[in-house]
C-alpha positions as CSV (number, residue, x, y, z in Angstrom):
1,M,-8.1,-0.4,-23.5
2,S,-6.2,1.0,-20.6
3,E,-6.0,-0.9,-17.3
4,E,-6.9,1.2,-14.3
5,A,-5.0,0.5,-11.1
6,F,-4.1,2.4,-8.0
7,K,-0.8,4.0,-7.3
8,E,1.3,3.6,-4.1
9,V,3.0,6.7,-2.7
10,D,5.1,7.7,0.3
11,V,4.3,10.1,3.1
12,N,5.8,13.2,1.4
13,T,3.7,12.6,-1.7
14,V,0.6,12.0,0.5
15,K,1.2,15.3,2.2
16,S,1.4,17.1,-1.1
17,L,-1.7,15.4,-2.6
18,L,-3.7,16.4,0.5
19,E,-2.7,20.0,-0.1
20,D,-3.9,19.5,-3.7
21,G,-7.4,18.5,-2.5
22,Y,-7.3,14.7,-2.4
23,E,-9.5,13.0,0.2
24,I,-8.0,10.6,2.6
25,V,-9.9,7.5,3.9
26,D,-8.6,5.7,7.0
27,V,-9.7,2.0,6.8
28,R,-8.3,1.0,10.3
29,E,-10.5,-0.4,13.1
30,D,-12.3,2.0,15.4
31,W,-9.9,1.4,18.3
32,E,-7.0,2.4,16.0
33,W,-8.8,5.5,14.8
34,K,-9.5,6.6,18.3
35,K,-5.8,6.5,19.3
36,G,-5.0,9.0,16.5
37,H,-5.6,9.7,12.9
38,I,-4.6,12.1,10.1
39,P,-6.5,15.5,10.5
40,G,-9.4,15.6,8.0
41,A,-9.4,11.9,7.3
42,K,-12.7,10.1,6.6
43,H,-13.1,6.9,8.7
44,V,-14.5,3.8,6.9
45,V,-13.5,0.5,8.4
46,L,-12.2,-2.0,5.7
47,S,-14.7,-4.7,6.8
48,S,-17.6,-2.3,5.9
49,I,-16.0,-1.7,2.5
50,L,-15.7,-5.4,1.8
51,G,-19.1,-6.3,3.3
52,N,-21.0,-3.6,1.3
53,P,-18.8,-2.2,-1.5
54,H,-21.7,-0.6,-3.4
55,G,-22.9,1.1,-0.2
56,Q,-19.8,3.2,-0.1
57,S,-19.3,6.5,-1.7
58,F,-15.7,7.4,-2.6
59,R,-14.9,10.3,-4.8
60,D,-12.2,10.4,-7.5
61,K,-8.8,11.5,-6.1
62,T,-8.9,9.4,-2.9
63,I,-6.0,8.2,-0.8
64,F,-6.6,5.1,1.3
65,Q,-4.6,4.7,4.5
66,C,-4.3,2.1,7.3
67,A,-1.5,1.5,9.8
68,V,1.2,0.4,7.3
69,G,-0.3,0.1,3.8
70,E,-1.6,-3.5,3.6
71,R,-5.3,-3.1,4.4
72,S,-5.4,0.2,2.5
73,A,-4.1,-1.7,-0.6
74,V,-7.2,-4.0,-0.4
75,A,-9.5,-0.9,-0.1
76,S,-7.7,0.7,-3.0
77,E,-8.2,-2.3,-5.2
78,M,-11.9,-2.4,-4.3
79,A,-12.3,1.3,-5.1
80,V,-10.7,0.8,-8.5
81,A,-13.1,-2.1,-9.1
82,L,-16.0,0.2,-8.2
83,G,-14.9,2.8,-10.8
84,V,-13.2,5.3,-8.6
85,R,-10.5,7.2,-10.6
86,D,-7.1,8.4,-9.3
87,V,-6.9,6.0,-6.3
88,I,-3.8,6.2,-4.1
89,N,-2.6,3.7,-1.5
90,F,-0.5,5.3,1.2
91,R,2.5,3.0,1.6
92,G,3.7,3.3,5.2
93,G,0.3,4.5,6.4
94,F,-0.3,6.1,9.7
95,Q,3.0,4.8,11.2
96,A,4.9,6.7,8.5
97,W,2.8,9.8,9.0
98,K,3.5,9.8,12.8
99,A,7.2,9.0,12.2
100,A,7.5,12.0,9.9
101,G,6.2,14.2,12.8
102,L,3.1,15.3,11.0
103,P,-0.1,16.4,12.8
104,V,-2.3,13.8,14.4
105,E,-5.9,14.2,15.8
106,E,-7.2,12.0,18.6
107,D,-10.8,11.0,19.1
108,Q,-11.8,12.6,22.4
109,K,-14.8,10.3,22.7
110,A,-12.7,7.3,23.3
């Protein structure tokens, strides 16, 4: 029996995985999301994942991201427990994305 777990990757690997069709889920709070997020990211606050895990729908090949990689690790662990395959935690999170000079979208409805 193989033990399923999530992988932790850096910003360069995340960029490559997104180009290969992975979905990215941002688990930060609404106020953080509105200040800027990775283009194309799906926004699902961590508390809603923890409060209703079976009410979430994550596909295989999902990257979880927060500000630095701590909250997204919790979300990644939950996704694995729910049977999602090929789960990635973005170590460094949004801070690493911004520091790398990669594109950021802002919520204009702030």
